[in-house]
N, C-alpha and C positions, 0 to 999 in steps of 0.2 A: 792248515791250509791257509795261502797267504789270501787276505781281503782285497777282494774285486773293488776296483774305484772306476766309478761314471763320469763321463762329460758332465758339467753341470750346465745347466740352460744357457748360462752366458756365451760359455766355451763351445757349447753345440752351433750360437748363433755365430760366433766367430769363424766356427768351422764352414758352415753354410755362406757366410760372405765372404769367404777366402774362395772357394769353389766357384762361387760366381765371378769372381773376378777372372777366375781364370777361364772360364766357359766364353767371359766378354773378350779375353787376348785371343782365344782361337778363333773366335766368330770375327773378329776386326783381320783376319788373315785371308778371310775370303768363305766362299763353299766348301764344304767336304769335297775331296775328289771324286765322290763316286756321287754325287749329288744331281738330279734328272736336272738342275737346272745349271751344271755343267754339259751332260751328254744330249739331250733334248732339242733345244734350239738348234745345233747344228745337223740332228738327224732328219729333224722336220724341214729344215732348211733344203736339205739335199733330196727333197721330195719321197721320201720311204715311207712304205705304210705303216704308220704307227697311229693310234687311236686320238681320236678331238682329247686336245689335252688343255688343261687352264689351272693356274698357279695362283694362290691366295698368300702373302709374306705372313709371316707371325714369327712371336718372340717364345719359344717354348717355355723361359718363365712364366708366362701369362696362364701357363695349362696347368703347370705343376701341383696348384692345390686341388684339382680333382682327384690327387692320390691320396687325398686326406678325406676325401669325401664334401670338399670344400666346392664354392663356385671360380668359375675362372676369375681372372683380376681383368679389371675394367678393361684395359687394353688389347685384351683379346679379341680378333673381330669378328665376331659372330656374324653381325648383320653383313659384311663382305661375303664371308662364306655361304650364308644361306642365298644372297643374290648371285653369287657366281654357280652354286650348284642349280638356282634355277634356269641362270644362261643357259650352262650346258644342258641341261634337260633330262629328267629323271628317267631310268636309272642312272646312278654315278658309280663310279670305281673311286672309292677314297685310299690315297695312300698321303704319306708326306713324300716329299723329295728324296729321301733315303731308304724307307722299305713301306711295305703295307703289311698286312696284318691276316696275310691270305690263310693260312694254317690255323685262323681261329674259325673260319668257316664266314660263309657269308654277313651274317649279324654284324661283323668285324670291319667289312670293306664293301658291302652294297647297300646303298640307301635310296629306297624306291619313294622316299617322299622327303620333305623338310623336318619330317617328326622322327624321321630315321638318321637323319645326318648326323646330329650330336654326339648318339649313341655309338655312329662309327667313329666318327674323329676321337672320343674318348677311349674306347676299346685299340683303336691304333694307336694311339698316344701310350697308353699302358705297354701296348707290345712293345713299340720302338724303346719306351722305358727300360723293359725287362732285357731289352738286346743291347741296352747300352750305348745307343746313338741318338736317343733323343734330343738332348742338349746340342747335336751338332747339324740337327733337321734346322730349316729355313722355311719352310713355306709348305700347306696344303696343296696335293696335286689331284687335281677330280678328272677323271678319264672317263671318256664314252664309254659304256659298259658294252663290252664285247659277249657275245652267247657262244662260249668255248664247245666245240664238236667233243663230246667225251662218251665213254661206255661204261664209265662208275664215278661214284663221288666219295672224296673222303673230307678229313677232315670239317665234321659237322658240315656237309654239303659243298664241299670246292670241286668244281667239274675237274676230273683227271682226261686229260687229252692229250692229242700229238704236240708237246711241244719238244724243241729241240735250242743245245746250246752251243754256240759256235765260240772257238777261240781264234783271236786274230790281231794282227799287229800292221803296220805299213806296208811290211812287204807282203803278206798274205795270210789267208786261214791255216791256221796250225792244226786246228783238230776238230772235231764235233760228236757230241752223245746225245743221247736222250736223255731230256730233263729229270726225270722221276725215278730214281733209284727203287729199287725193293726194299731196301731198309727203311725206306719212308713209311713203309705200311705193314711193317712187319708187327708192329703193334696195335694193328686193330683201327683204331682211329673211326670207326665205323664204315668199314670197307666192306662189299659183300665177299661170301663164301670164295666167289671164284674169281677173284681179284689179278690172281698169279698170270689167268690164261687171260685175262683183259689187257692186263700190263703188258703180255708178250707181244699181243697183237698191235698195241698202242705204239710200242718200241720197235717195230719193225723199220729198217731203214727207208728213206723217203728214196722215190724212183730216181732216176740219175738226171732228171731235166728238174724236178724238186731240187735237189740238192745242190744242183747248180745254180739255181734263183737264189736261194738260201745262203749259200756262199757268199755270192757276188754282192747281195745285198750286206752282209755282215762286214763284207770287206769296204764298201762303200760309207758303211756306217762310222767305221772305224777311220778311215781316210778323212771323212767330214769334220772329226773330231782332232785329228791330226797330231796326237802325239801316244804312247805307251801301246801295250796289250790290253784287250778288254773281251769281257765275256760278252754274247751278244745273244738275247734269247728270243725266239720266235714262237707263235702259238696260232693252232689253226682255228678258225670259228666252225659253225655249224654249217655255212655256205660253202667252205673249201679254200677260204681265203687266208694267205699267212700275212700276221701280224707282227712287227718287231715290238715285243712289248716292256723289255728292260733292258738295261747296261751295266756293267761294272767293270773297274779297272781289273786287271788280272796280271799275276806273275806266271810265266811258263811252268815255273815248278807247282803250280797249282793244282795241273791236270796228269795224271800219270802217263796217260797216250800223247804228251805232248813233251819232248824230251831234247 
């Protein structure tokens, strides 16, 4: 059996330095196309129903040490994060400009106090790292916490409610569908025994007026950005109000209903 060779500490350091260089080159080109820094300002300016949102810029390299059980680097803006969250007002929804860690449950996205804040940031950072997107993140995104109307919870307490995704480009809405597929819950994840029945009720098509309103908002959002095909996500809160909560670039082939 051939003898296995492993990189020396010096080689590992050189590899890490090369990777840091590549990351900086990518970052110099601007935000990731799916960054909220790209899509949020235009839809906010278009007066669409979005949660109050505040951003704090950071360099992900300053937080990587936490993955080795160490403290963040000195340039990690911990005081700015605390000040911004306090200004937003607790509870706050915590995510990066690219993604949340909502599938890890409230302990990863809901901060009820300053004591919760760093826990949410660390857990979200680790989640984004596992998704291989963390080096493309540019900021922390604190959002007004919405109480989502729901009939059950999954993923350690995540409310599962009426959420719909629309696909639209500059010419119009191409398709729409309920956000949560059954496959998301088939392994359990803490859902109740009657989750299928509850999900079936939640996934009922909205009435024509609601569907028309959401379609119009999805199109307005995409036109405000001015390019590409996008997925546009809406969620209904406990009071019955619909909120535009997320967007991402999409290709027409991404969804089977859009041909």
